[in-house]
C-alpha positions in Angstrom: -12.4 -32.3 14.3 -13.2 -28.6 13.5 -15.6 -27.9 10.4 -14.5 -26.7 7.1 -14.9 -23.2 6.2 -17.8 -23.6 3.9 -19.7 -25.8 6.6 -19.1 -23.1 9.2 -20.7 -20.3 6.7 -23.5 -22.7 6.1 -24.3 -23.2 9.8 -23.9 -19.3 10.6 -26.2 -18.7 8.0 -28.8 -21.3 9.1 -28.7 -19.6 12.3 -32.3 -17.9 13.2 -31.0 -15.8 16.3 -28.1 -13.9 17.2 -27.9 -16.4 20.3 -27.4 -19.5 18.1 -24.7 -17.5 16.2 -23.1 -16.8 19.0 -23.3 -20.5 20.1 -22.0 -21.5 16.8 -18.9 -19.5 16.8 -18.1 -20.0 20.4 -18.1 -23.9 19.7 -15.9 -23.3 16.6 -13.4 -21.1 18.3 -13.1 -23.6 21.4 -12.3 -26.3 18.6 -9.6 -23.9 16.9 -8.0 -23.1 20.5 -7.4 -26.7 20.6 -6.0 -27.4 17.5 -3.7 -24.4 18.3 -2.7 -25.9 21.7 -2.1 -29.4 20.0 0.0 -27.7 17.0 -2.5 -29.4 14.2 -0.3 -28.0 11.3 -2.3 -29.8 8.6 -5.3 -27.6 9.7 -3.6 -24.6 10.2 -4.5 -22.5 7.3 -8.2 -23.7 7.5 -8.5 -22.5 10.9 -6.6 -19.1 9.9 -9.3 -19.0 7.0 -12.1 -19.2 9.5 -10.9 -17.0 12.0 -10.9 -14.3 9.1 -14.5 -15.2 8.8 -15.2 -14.9 12.3 -13.2 -11.4 12.3 -15.6 -10.1 9.4 -18.5 -10.9 11.9 -17.1 -9.1 14.5 -15.7 -11.7 17.0 -12.6 -11.8 18.7 -9.8 -13.4 17.1 -6.8 -12.1 18.6 -6.0 -16.0 19.7 -4.9 -16.7 16.3 -2.2 -14.1 15.5 0.4 -16.3 16.2 -1.0 -18.9 13.6 -0.7 -16.1 10.9 3.0 -15.7 11.8 3.7 -19.3 11.2 1.5 -19.4 8.1 3.8 -16.8 6.9 6.8 -18.4 7.3 5.6 -21.6 5.5 7.3 -22.6 2.3 4.0 -23.2 0.3 2.3 -20.2 -1.2 -1.2 -21.3 -0.6 -0.7 -21.3 3.3 1.6 -18.2 2.9 -1.2 -16.3 1.2 -3.5 -17.2 4.0 -1.0 -16.3 6.6 -0.5 -12.7 4.8 -4.3 -12.2 4.6 -4.5 -13.1 8.3 -1.7 -10.9 9.4 -3.0 -7.8 7.7 -6.5 -8.2 8.9 -6.3 -9.7 12.3 -3.0 -7.9 13.4 -2.4 -3.9 13.7 0.8 -2.5 14.0 0.7 -2.3 17.6 0.7 -6.0 18.0 3.7 -7.2 19.7 3.7 -10.4 17.5 4.4 -8.4 14.3 8.0 -8.2 14.9 8.4 -11.7 14.5 7.4 -11.3 11.0 10.3 -9.2 10.1 12.8 -11.9 8.9 9.9 -13.7 7.0 9.1 -10.5 5.3 12.9 -10.3 4.3 13.1 -13.7 3.0 10.1 -13.3 1.1 11.1 -10.1 -0.6 14.1 -11.6 -1.8 12.0 -14.6 -3.0 12.4 -15.6 -6.7 8.5 -16.0 -7.1 7.0 -12.4 -7.9 3.8 -13.3 -6.0 5.3 -14.2 -2.8 7.2 -10.8 -3.1 4.2 -8.8 -3.8 2.4 -10.5 -0.6 5.5 -9.1 1.4 5.3 -5.7 -0.1 1.4 -5.7 0.5 2.0 -6.7 4.0 4.6 -3.8 4.7 2.5 -1.3 2.8 -0.4 -1.9 5.5 1.3 -2.8 8.7 5.0 -1.7 8.6 6.0 0.1 11.9 9.0 2.4 12.2 11.7 -0.2 12.8 10.2 -2.7 10.2 10.5 0.0 7.5 13.9 0.8 8.6 15.1 -2.8 8.3 13.2 -3.5 5.2 13.4 -0.2 3.1 16.6 -1.5 1.6 14.7 -4.6 0.3 11.6 -2.6 -0.9 14.0 -0.2 -2.9 15.3 -3.0 -4.9 11.8 -3.9 -5.9 11.4 -0.1 -7.2 13.9 -0.9 -9.8 12.5 -4.3 -10.6 11.9 -5.3 -14.2 8.3 -6.4 -13.3 5.4 -3.7 -13.3 3.6 -5.9 -10.8 6.2 -5.5 -8.3 7.1 -1.9 -9.1 3.7 -0.7 -8.4 3.5 -2.5 -5.0 7.0 -1.4 -4.2 5.8 2.2 -4.3 3.0 1.9 -2.1 5.2 0.0 0.2 7.7 2.8 0.4 5.1 5.3 0.8 4.5 3.6 4.2 8.0 3.3 5.1 8.7 6.9 4.6 5.8 7.8 6.3 7.0 6.0 9.3 10.6 7.2 9.0 10.4 10.6 7.2 14.2 11.1 7.9 14.7 8.4 5.1 13.2 10.6 2.5 16.1 12.5 0.9 17.7 9.0 0.2 14.9 7.7 -2.2 14.0 11.1 -3.9 16.3 10.2 -6.8 14.7 6.8 -7.2 11.1 8.3 -7.1 11.9 10.7 -9.8 13.4 8.1 -12.1 10.1 6.0 -11.9 8.0 9.1 -13.1 9.1 7.9 -16.7 7.5 4.4 -16.3 5.5 3.1 -19.1 2.9 1.4 -17.3 0.0 3.4 -15.7 -0.3 1.1 -12.8 3.3 2.1 -11.8 2.8 5.8 -12.4 -0.3 6.0 -10.4 1.4 4.7 -7.4 4.6 6.6 -7.9 2.3 9.8 -7.9 0.7 8.9 -4.8 4.4 8.3 -3.4 5.4 11.7 -4.6 2.5 13.3 -3.1 2.8 11.4 0.5 6.1 12.6 0.3 5.5 16.2 -0.2 2.9 16.2 2.3 5.2 15.0 4.9 7.9 17.6 3.7 5.6 20.4 3.9 4.3 19.6 7.3 7.7 19.2 8.8 8.5 22.7 7.5 5.1 24.4 7.5 6.5 27.8 8.0 8.6 27.8 5.2 5.8 26.5 2.5 2.6 27.7 4.1 0.8 31.0 3.3 4.1 33.1 2.8 3.0 34.8 -0.3 4.5 33.7 -3.9 7.8 31.8 -3.5 9.4 31.2 -7.0 13.1 30.7 -5.6 13.8 27.2 -5.6 16.9 27.8 -3.1 14.4 28.5 -0.5 12.9 24.8 -1.0 13.7 21.8 0.4 15.7 19.2 -1.3 12.9 16.9 -1.9 10.4 19.7 -2.8 13.1 21.4 -5.3 13.7 17.8 -6.9 9.9 17.4 -7.3 9.5 21.0 -8.6 12.0 20.3 -11.5 9.2 17.4 -12.5 6.5 19.9 -13.0 7.4 19.9 -16.8 7.1 16.3 -17.0 3.8 16.0 -14.9 2.2 18.6 -17.4 3.5 16.7 -20.4 2.2 13.5 -19.0 -1.3 14.9 -18.1 -1.5 16.5 -21.6 -0.6 13.2 -23.2 -3.5 11.5 -21.0 -5.8 14.3 -22.3 -5.0 14.1 -26.0 -4.8 10.1 -25.9 -7.2 8.4 -27.8 -9.5 5.3 -27.0 -7.5 2.8 -25.0 -9.7 -0.2 -23.7 -7.0 -0.8 -21.2 -7.3 2.7 -19.5 -10.5 4.3 -20.7 -13.5 5.1 -18.3 -16.7 6.6 -19.6 -14.6 8.1 -22.4 -12.0 9.5 -20.3 -8.2 8.1 -20.6 -7.3 6.7 -16.9 -9.3 9.4 -14.9 -7.6 7.9 -11.7 -4.2 8.7 -12.7 -5.3 12.2 -13.9 -6.7 12.9 -10.4 -3.8 11.8 -8.7 -1.5 14.0 -11.2 -3.9 16.9 -10.4 -3.6 16.4 -6.7 0.4 16.4 -6.9 0.4 19.6 -8.9 -1.7 21.4 -6.6 0.7 20.7 -4.0 3.6 22.1 -6.0 1.9 24.8 -7.4 1.1 26.2 -3.8 3.4 29.1 -3.0 5.4 28.8 -6.3 4.7 31.2 -9.2 7.0 29.6 -11.9 5.4 26.2 -11.3 1.8 27.6 -11.4 2.7 29.4 -14.6 4.1 26.2 -16.2 0.8 24.0 -15.4 -1.9 26.8 -16.4 -2.6 26.0 -19.8 -2.8 22.1 -19.2 -5.5 23.0 -16.2 -7.3 25.3 -18.3 -7.4 22.2 -21.0 -8.5 19.8 -18.2 -11.4 22.3 -17.0 -12.6 22.5 -20.6 -12.6 19.1 -22.1 -13.9 16.9 -18.6 
């Protein structure tokens, strides 16, 4: 029978040489391989947890990838949580077994348990391939309109990954992104701004000649539909940044006397991209940029 995770950690810490450590890991790896061959379901979550520890130490753990897939498909949340953690750490988007997770991800995205849906969204945000992004984007889009901020913010980051992998889907989701900018949750706002920034960078890199160093351009007719939609949001972004600057002390968002500096930095990054080569947008943000420079 293989060791418990805490016992393995104790044995590794007790090793005085690298050779002793390698011997402990080799012995335990052999036990885990045996358990995998014998389909010992009862110890599957424990074995994956130990593989995560070995992975942190730099030892090969590729033989446990399929076990992660089996845990992800489990109906029990504790096992599913270990499975998703293992999948995000032990697998890369190049792994062949990753495509086996698509159906499990789709089922979990439709789960009534927000924590299970949150795990699936995290996995998509870290590992989604182009094919997975195309298959799962409709389910991720549903969570962008969720009533729970917990899911909306995770869905924004998952959608950023999907749109990065499938840039041709960007225009289909621009309207949804625009509507989320009115969200009251700061956690959702910072992820929405990150999503907009990612989309804008892709849009500009795809049409570099149009948005590059081509002089001042204040004609929205020359912009792509995506960039034009975001340019119309500059007044809203300026208002949001100004509200953050004038906000009084808030224990939930205050860091060193500054109200939510992380959201402010993300908004400034987005404004920089929107103001590049656009006189009208630059003029709209001049006053608030001066206020930021003066007060912080």
